N, C-alpha and C positions, 0 to 999 in steps of 0.2 A: 320668882318662885321656882323651885327645883324639886323634882321627884327623883329619888335614887332608888330604883327598883330593887336591887339586891339588898338594900338596907331596910326596905319597907318604910321609907321616910319621905315626908314632904317638908321642905324647908322654905320658910318665908324670909326674904332678905330685905334689909334697908341699906342701900348702897351695896357694899360687899360683906356686910355683917349679918349673920343669922340672928333674927329676932324672935323666931318661933319655929318649933318643929312639931310635926304630928306623925303618929304611927299610921300606916295605911296598909290596905291590901291592894295587890296589883294582879295582872293577868295570870290565869291559871297555868298557862304555858310560858316557858322562858323564851327569850330572844325578841328580835324585832318583828313587829306586825308585818305579815306578808299578804294576808287576804282577810276579807270580812269573815267572821265566824271562827277565826283561829285561836281565840281566847288569849291573845297576846296584847300587852300594852305597848303602843307605838313609842319609839324613841325619837327624839329630835327637838327642834325649837318650834313651839306653838304659841298661840295666843288664846286668851279668854274671849270667846265669841258671844256668849249669852248666859244669863242667869235665870233659871226657870224654877218656879215652885213645882215640886214633884211629890208632895205628900199625898197626893191622890193617885199616883201612878202605881200600876201593878205589873208583875212580870212572872213568867214561868221559866224557871232556870233549867227545866228538863232534867230534874233530879228525882222525880217521882213524888214530889211534895205538892205539885199543882201550882196554881197561880198564887203568888204571895202579894198581899196588899201592902202598900207603903214600902215596897222593896228598895227604893232608892233614897229613903229618908226625906227630909223636908225640902232639900234644894238639889238641883242638878246644874252644875257649872260646866256648860258646854265648851269644849275646846275646839279650835279650828286646827284640825290635824290632817285633813285630806281623807279621813275615814268618817263614816257616818256613826253618830251616837257615842262618841268617845268623850268622857268628861270626868269630873270630880263630883262624887255624890256621897250620900249617907248610906245607911244599911239597916236591914231588918235583923242582921246576924252579927252582933258586935264581936263574937268570938272568932270571926274570920279575919279581923284586923291583924296584920303582921304575917300574913300568909299569901301565897299565890292562889287566889280564890275567885277572881273576877273574870268576866268575859272580855276584858280589855280596859275597863275603866279604872280609875283610882278611887278607892273606897275609904271613907273615914267614919269614925263614930259620929252619930248624929249631932251631939252637943258640940263636938269639935268642928264639924262642918259649919254649924251656925256661927261659931266664933270666927272661923276663917272667912266666911262670906261677909259677916258684919264688919270685920276689922281690917281685912287684908286684900280682898278681891275687887278688881276694877275691870270693866270691859276693856279689851285691848291689851291688857298687861301680858308680858311674856311668861310662858311656862316652859321650862326645859325639863325633858324627861330623858334620863340616862340609865344605862344598865345598872 
């Protein structure tokens, strides 16, 4: 799997052939992640560490709207990146897809996240994130 940040795309591969692509949102700020809280999506070679149900999670994005229930959609696909809390997840705001709008994660539409999780994700699989 590969995420190309400047294209706002997540590509699923079978061998070297793209078999599926999804539109995504990535970090609010451009560039390589430097520190926790910098709102950048890390670049590099990572792996899927864990798949967690997240439909009961809430989050305050500090945008004046308060705590948002189900902010991460139905699943959180945790990536082993060396940074805490980076993953692929759904959204409460589908209009954010295709934009620099996350705190560092990769965000998909909920129905596409379910399809990705059910058909393409395995623990330990590689995930490459590039500019």
